[in-house]
C-alpha positions as CSV (number, residue, x, y, z in Angstrom):
1,A,149.8,95.7,101.3
2,N,147.4,92.6,102.4
3,G,148.2,90.9,99.3
4,N,151.3,90.3,100.6
5,K,150.9,88.4,103.5
6,L,150.9,84.7,104.0
7,R,147.6,83.4,104.6
8,T,148.6,79.7,104.0
9,L,151.5,77.6,104.4
10,S,151.6,74.2,103.1
11,L,154.5,71.6,104.4
12,V,152.7,68.5,103.0
13,S,154.7,65.4,102.8
14,N,158.3,66.5,104.6
15,P,158.7,63.8,106.5
16,S,162.2,64.9,107.1
17,I,161.5,67.9,108.9
18,T,162.4,67.2,113.1
19,T,160.9,68.4,116.1
20,R,163.9,71.5,115.5
21,G,162.2,72.2,112.6
22,W,158.6,72.2,113.7
23,R,160.2,74.5,116.7
24,A,161.4,76.8,113.8
25,V,157.6,76.7,111.9
26,S,155.8,77.1,115.3
27,T,157.8,80.7,115.9
28,L,155.2,81.6,112.6
29,L,152.1,80.9,114.6
30,E,153.4,82.9,118.3
31,S,154.1,86.0,116.0
32,P,151.6,88.3,116.6
33,N,152.6,89.7,113.0
34,S,151.2,86.4,111.9
35,D,148.6,86.6,108.9
36,L,148.3,83.1,108.6
37,E,145.6,80.8,108.7
38,E,146.0,77.7,107.2
39,L,148.3,75.6,107.8
40,L,148.8,72.4,106.3
41,L,151.1,69.5,107.8
42,E,149.6,66.4,106.4
43,R,151.9,63.2,106.0
44,N,155.0,64.3,108.0
45,G,154.7,61.7,110.7
46,I,154.1,64.3,112.9
47,G,153.5,63.0,116.6
48,D,152.4,63.5,120.1
49,E,155.6,66.1,121.1
50,G,155.1,67.8,117.6
51,A,151.4,68.4,118.7
52,V,152.3,69.6,122.2
53,I,154.9,71.9,120.2
54,F,152.0,73.4,118.1
55,E,149.1,73.9,120.9
56,V,151.9,76.0,122.4
57,A,152.6,77.9,119.6
58,L,149.0,78.7,119.5
59,A,147.9,79.1,123.0
60,N,148.0,83.1,122.1
61,N,147.5,83.2,118.2
62,C,144.4,85.2,116.7
63,K,144.9,84.1,113.6
64,L,145.2,80.2,112.4
65,K,141.4,78.9,111.9
66,T,142.9,75.7,110.0
67,L,145.3,73.1,111.0
68,A,145.2,70.1,108.4
69,L,147.2,67.1,110.5
70,S,145.9,64.4,108.7
71,H,148.5,60.9,108.2
72,N,150.5,61.5,110.8
73,V,151.2,59.6,114.1
74,I,149.4,61.9,116.8
75,T,147.8,59.7,119.6
76,A,145.6,60.1,122.4
77,E,148.3,62.3,124.5
78,G,148.6,64.7,121.8
79,W,144.9,65.7,121.0
80,A,144.5,65.8,124.7
81,A,147.1,68.5,124.4
82,F,144.9,69.9,121.4
83,S,141.8,69.8,123.5
84,K,143.6,72.1,126.4
85,L,144.5,74.8,123.9
86,L,140.6,75.0,122.6
87,C,139.4,74.8,126.3
88,D,141.4,74.6,129.3
89,T,139.2,74.0,132.2
90,S,141.5,73.8,135.0
91,S,140.6,76.8,136.1
92,I,137.5,79.6,134.6
93,N,140.2,82.5,133.6
94,N,142.2,79.6,131.9
95,T,139.0,78.3,130.0
96,F,138.1,82.7,128.9
97,L,141.9,82.3,127.6
98,S,141.8,79.5,125.6
99,N,142.0,79.7,121.9
100,H,138.5,80.5,120.3
101,I,140.0,81.0,117.0
102,L,140.9,77.4,115.3
103,Q,138.0,76.4,113.9
104,H,139.4,73.5,111.6
105,I,141.4,70.6,112.5
106,R,141.7,68.2,109.7
107,C,143.2,64.6,110.8
108,S,141.2,62.2,108.8
109,R,143.4,59.4,107.3
110,I,140.1,59.0,104.4
111,S,139.1,62.9,103.6
112,N,139.9,65.8,104.6
113,D,137.1,66.5,107.5
114,D,137.2,66.0,110.7
115,A,136.0,62.7,111.7
116,M,138.9,61.5,113.2
117,V,139.1,64.1,116.1
118,P,137.7,63.4,119.2
119,G,134.4,64.8,120.4
120,D,134.9,67.3,122.9
121,M,137.3,68.8,120.2
122,R,135.0,68.8,117.6
123,S,132.2,70.9,119.8
124,Y,135.3,73.4,120.4
125,L,136.0,73.7,117.1
126,D,132.5,74.0,116.0
127,L,132.0,76.9,118.8
128,N,135.3,78.5,117.6
129,G,133.2,79.5,113.9
130,G,130.8,82.0,116.4
131,A,132.0,85.5,115.1
132,D,132.0,86.7,118.7
133,K,134.2,85.1,120.4
134,K,133.5,86.7,123.7
135,K,130.0,84.8,123.2
136,V,132.2,81.7,122.7
137,A,134.5,82.2,125.5
138,I,131.1,82.1,127.7
139,I,129.5,79.1,126.5
140,K,132.6,77.2,127.2
141,I,133.3,78.8,130.5
142,L,129.4,77.7,131.3
143,Q,129.6,74.1,129.9
144,N,132.9,73.5,132.0
145,H,132.7,75.2,135.5
146,R,128.8,74.5,136.2
147,H,129.4,74.9,139.9
148,F,130.8,79.0,140.5
149,D,131.9,79.9,144.0
150,M,130.0,82.9,144.7
151,Q,131.6,83.5,148.4
152,P,134.0,85.9,147.2
153,L,131.6,88.1,145.8
154,F,129.5,88.3,148.8
155,E,132.9,89.3,150.4
156,W,133.6,92.2,148.6
157,D,130.5,93.9,150.1
158,F,128.2,93.3,147.3
159,K,129.9,95.7,145.1
160,A,130.8,93.0,141.7
161,L,127.3,91.5,142.4
162,P,125.9,93.9,139.7
163,L,128.4,93.0,137.0
164,V,128.5,89.5,138.1
165,I,124.3,89.6,137.5
166,D,125.0,91.4,134.0
167,W,127.8,88.4,133.0
168,F,125.4,86.1,133.7
169,E,122.3,87.9,132.1
170,R,124.4,88.0,129.3
171,A,125.1,84.6,129.2
172,A,121.8,83.4,129.7
173,A,121.0,84.6,126.4
174,C,124.0,82.6,124.5
175,P,122.9,79.0,123.3
176,T,125.0,76.3,125.3
């Protein structure tokens, strides 16, 4: 049964695929039954709109590790969508819920490395390579939310404080 699952999908050099087509492809990534680990989309004319489509599709995906986007036309706006996917810093909860699975976004115009991936994304992709996804989430939270508002904890008559202290002790063991 395991041998019948689609792990890699290559749609390289299909510039005639439209935005509507990319939305259809993205449904594969949104499915909880998807076992797709590698999606190859080089040389397809994918721009920022396509990047946003894939950012939304990958928000809850827990299998895709590699997304190959070399030789497309993604600008800073599209890369910002992928950066938000990897680490949404708008709140601690959103950072926790970010994608901690995707490990490689290939976008170099020269080779199959991550040379053109913006720096913050590269560090998030490297972090996602860790096996313990809870630790990955903790590190992203500590890197991006340095100022916790502790006041609500004190308003709960210290009931949550032991849990918070335990969380910080476990977080202290994580390399940042």
